[in-house]
N, C-alpha and C positions, 0 to 999 in steps of 0.2 A: 415473813421470811421469804426471800427471793428464791424462785424455783428455777432450776437449770433447764434450758430448752435444748433439745437435741434434734438434729435433722440428718437425714440420710440422703446422699446424693448418688444417683445412679447414672452412669453413662450409657445411653442407649444409642446403638448404631442404627442410623436410618439411611435409606438409600438416597444418595445425593442426586438431585435432578440435574440433568444436562441442560445447561443454558447455552444455546448457540450464540456465537459471537458474530457481530457484523464484520464483513470483510474490510480490511484496511483500505483497499482500493477496489473500485468496481469498474469493469470495462463495458463500453457500449458494444453493440453487435458489430459496428464497423471497425472498432479497435480490435476486437477478437479476430475478425477476418484478416486484418492487416498483419497482426502478430503471427497468425498461422502461416501466412504467405512468407513472412520474413524468416520464420523458423524452418520452413520447408527448403529455403535456399541455403541455410547453414547446416552442415553435416554434423557438427559436434555440439551444437547449442541445445540445451534442454529447456530454455526459457529466456525471458528478458529480465534484466536487472534494472530497476528504476532507483535513482538516487538524486540527491541534491548536492551542489557544490557552491562554494562562495565565488560569485562571479557577477558581472554586470553592474549597472548603476544603482540597483536597489537591493543587492545583497546575495540572493540565492537564485540558482537556475536549475532546471531539471536535467538529469543525464539519463540516457538509455544506452544499454550495452547488452551484447549477447552474454548469457550466463551458461557456463559449461558445467557448473555444479552449484548446489545451494551452499552459500556461505554459512559459517558457524552461527552468526547472529542475525542472518537474514530472516525476514518474515515472508512466508510463501503464501501466495494467493493463487488458487487453481479455479479457473472458470471456463466452462465450455471447452475443455481439453487444452487450454493454454495455461502455462505456468509463468507467473510474474513473481520475481523476488525483489523485495524492498530492502535496500541497504539499511543497516542498523542506524546510521546517522539520519536517515530520511524518514524513519517510521513515524515520529510524532508530527512532523510537518506535513505528511501525506495522508494522515488518518482521515477517512471519509471522502477521499478524492474520487472523482469520476474521470476515467481516462477515455478520451474520444479520439477518433481519427477523421480528419476532414481533408478532402481533395478538391481542388479547384483548378482552373486553367493555369493559374500562376504558381500554385504551391500545393504541397501535400505535407501534412504535419499532424503529429499527435497533439491534442489539446487536453490540458489538465484543468478540470473544473474543481478547484480546491476551496473548500469552505473556510480554511484556516488562514487564507491570504488576507493581509491587512492593507497591502498596497502593491502596485506594480509600476514599472517604469513605462515611459511613453511607447516604447517599441514592443512591450509585452514579453521580452526575453527573460526578465528577472523579477523577483518578487520578495516581499518581506512577510514574515509570519509574526 
């Protein structure tokens, strides 16, 4: 004769461990200094907004703008007293990117070292993910 087997299930509440997330974008020290100087010149900006838009011969290009407030779906990255807001459309394509600032005799520019880029155009203005 088959015997019925019973089991008791108890839900035990355990303390959840906090797992720190890696920042969506990391700034070099030169980029932090340049962003700080740009924000010091603007009276109503609380940070910079980084995004992407369809443009160029290879598909996407980066955009930078002053942010007066955090957008509803923006990802906020705070590093060394600087706030960067990543536009909702750009979050996946910028994940893991390093933002640098270079200045030479001919130009001064932010450079995005993006591990997600699959190709760039010849001039370096646009990219594909």
